N, C-alpha and C positions, 0 to 999 in steps of 0.2 A: 643410247645411254648418254653420250655426250650431251645431247639436247637437255636431258633431264638434270644431269649435274649444272648446266649452265642455268637451268632454271631455278634451281636451289640457291645458287650464288646470287642471282639477281634479287630472289626475296629477301636473303640476308642482308643484302646491301640496303634495300629499301627499308627493311625493319629497323635498322640501324642508322639510317640516314638522319643527320643534324637537322634536316628540313621537317622531319615529324616530331621534333622536340616541342613541348607544349610551349605556345606563346602566351597564354593566359592561365593562371590558376585561380578559381573562383570558389569561395568557401561561402556556402549558404546557412542562414540561422544558426549562426555561431554567437555563443555569449561572450561578452567583452573578456571576462576573466579566462576564456580558453584560447584567446587569440594568439598569445604567445607559444603555447604548447603546441597547437595546431600548426603553427607557422613552422616551428621545430621539425615536426615530423614531415611537412611537405617542402623543407627548403632545398632539397636535392633534386626535387621532381622536374623543374625547367631545364635539367642537364641530361634527362634519360629520354629517349625517344617513347612516344607515348605507348607503342605495341610491345615495349619491353617493361613497362611501369608493372609492378606487383601490387594491383589494387587490394587484393586481400590482405598483404603485409599491411598497407595504409590503414585499410579499416581497423585492422586488428591493433595497431598502436592508438589511433584515436579513441576506439571502444574500450581501451584499458582504463579509462576515468569512468568510475562507476555510475556517474550521472549521465553518461552517454548510452542511450539505448541501441542506436544504430547511426552508422555513419555510411551513407551511400555514396560511393566513388563511381564516376562514369566519365566518359569522353564526348566531347562534343565539338561542334564545329564553330569557328575554324580554330584548330589545335588547341582545344580548350581541355583542361582537367576541372572537372566541376566535383565537388564535395558538400554534399548537403547533411547536416546535423540533426538528429532527432533525440531529444532529451526525455529522460524518464519523468513522467508527472506522478506527483504523490497521490496515493490513494488512501492510505491510512498511516498512522504513526503506531509503532509497535514499541512496547516498553515492558521490562520487568520490574520497574519501579526504581530503578538505579541508573539505567541508561535507556536511552530512546533513539528509535531511527525511523526516518521517511521510507516509506515502502511502496512501490509501484503495484499495478494490479497483477502482474507476474509474480507477486511475492519477492520482488528483488530490492533488498534494502540498498540505498545509494549514498545516504547522508545521515551523519550521526548529528542529534539536536539536543538541545539543553533540556534537561529534565528537573523540574522543581521538587521540591521536598514533599509536596503534596500528594505525589504519587508513591513515596518511599515506604508507607505503611502497606505491608502485603495484605490484600483483601482475603477473607476466608470464607468459602462457602460450604455449607453443612448440609446434608440432607434434612429437608423439611417434612414432617408427618402431615397428613391431611387434617386441615383444622377448619373451623367454622370460621366465617370472614371477620366476627368480631372477637374471636378467642386470641388472648394475647400470644403473639408468637415470641419465643426466646431464643431459637437459634437462627436469627436473620445473617445473611452475608454481611461482614464488614466491609462495606466499600466507601470511601470518601464520596460525598456528595459533589457533584460538579458545580463549579460556577457558572454563570450564565454564559461565559466566553471562555471556549477551551483555550484561549490564548494565555489564559491564566496558568494554566498547566504546563504547556509546552511552548514556551515563547518563540515567536517567530513561525510557529508551526501552522500552516494554512489548509489543515485538512479537517473535515467533519467527524471522523471517526478515529478514536483511539482503542487500540487493543493492547489490553495488558495481560501477561501471563504470570504465574507465580515461580516457574523456574528460571534459572538464569539464562539469559539469550547467548546462543552461540552464533556470531554474526561475522560474515566476510563479506563485506561491501562489494557488490556487483554479482553477487551468487545467490539464488533463491533460497527463501528459507524453506526448512524441511520439518520443522518442528511439527508434530500432529496437533496439538492443541492451538498453535498458530493458524493452521489450516481450518480448523473447526471455528475458530473465531472470525476468520475471514468469510467463511461460508455464512455465518449468521449476519455478518455486516452486510454481504452483497444482498441477501435477502431482505434485510432492514431497507437498502439502499433502493432495491427495486420496488418494495411496497411503498416507498416515499410517505412514510408518516412521522419520521423524527428528522431533524435537520443536524442534531449534534448527538452522538451516543458514545458513550465510554463503555466498551466491551471487556468483562473480565472472565478469564477461563483458568479453572483450578487444575491442579495436578491430575485430576481425574477426568478432565474433559467438560466439567459442569460448567455452563455458561451463565453469567450474570449481565444484566444491563442498567446503565446508568441513564436515564433519558434526560438530557438538558440538565435542569436544576430540580426535575422532579423525583418521581418515585424510584425505587429499586423495583428490578424485575429479575425473577430467576426463572431460566429456561430449563435448568436441567441439561442432559446430555444431548447429543444432536440428534437422537431419534425424534421423528416427527417435527424437525425443526420449523420447517415451513408451515405447518399447522399452528403450531405454538405462536409463531410471530404473526400469523394471519389472524389468531383469535385475540392477540393482543390489540392489535391495529382495530379490530371490530369492537373491542372493550373500550378504547379510546374514542372510537367514533360515536358510540352511544352514549359514554359518558367523558366529555372532553375534560372536565374536571378532576378525572380520576387521579392524573398524576399528581396534582396538589392535595386530591383528599387521601390518597393512599400512601402508607409508609412503606408497603411493600406488596408487590404484586408475584403470585406464585402460579407458574404456568408449567411446572414440570409434568404434570398430568393435564395432557391436552383437554381431556373431557369433563376435569374437575378443576377447573380454575379457582383459585383462591386470593384473597386479600385481606391486608390488615390496615383498617382505617386509621388514620392519626386520631389522637385523642378528641380533635375539634372537627373532626369531619363525620358527615353523616353516615351511620352505621348500616348501609344498605348495598346491596349487590348492584353493580352498574346494569 
């Protein structure tokens, strides 16, 4: 028993020994604007033995910034504390027409951004009856045409996809979005991204979960609800492949019924199906 007690005491002395305090603290991949805040978190670490440092606490404090997805804290040799920062990368911009946020692929909003007045008019998507391709359609979704560059919609926004919902956003930076319509819109965006047929898309989801697309500065596309969403988007891709001018010729494309897609030509467009 005496030897056991002596062993514990020796371990305690080693753990708390000043000789085991970090001689070097290295922070990798940190943004210039975060240097001061991270330095504050780490300022006491050179005075604490490495084996007594609370790495989880350090991670938690650094990750309190919504921009930081993960802070990796580890020990290295010789007597080095190494912190590596991983930042959230923007996947989409989510807006309700009044406020807008950058959101990563985990649906975590991490930065509020400027929203221009072009998005303030709430789009309206209403059910569309089955019509002939050249029959005038009166109940089109009212969606603002996109300019060629999304930069005009959300200044400084470096994303290719904008998701707009009609209900007010309930956002807490750093916490995943749980709104069902946002998740439906993201599902559509992920399929569009995988299909690689449009570089800039404005997706609008109404209160009932109906989805409308605005492809670049081209036509409006109504997908309806999320049922058979992959099939609808695949059909759209095939229509655009067969008739590349369709976006310019069509005022409106309706794929809410995957087996019976319809479109309304512009007055100057040829009135024939692609």
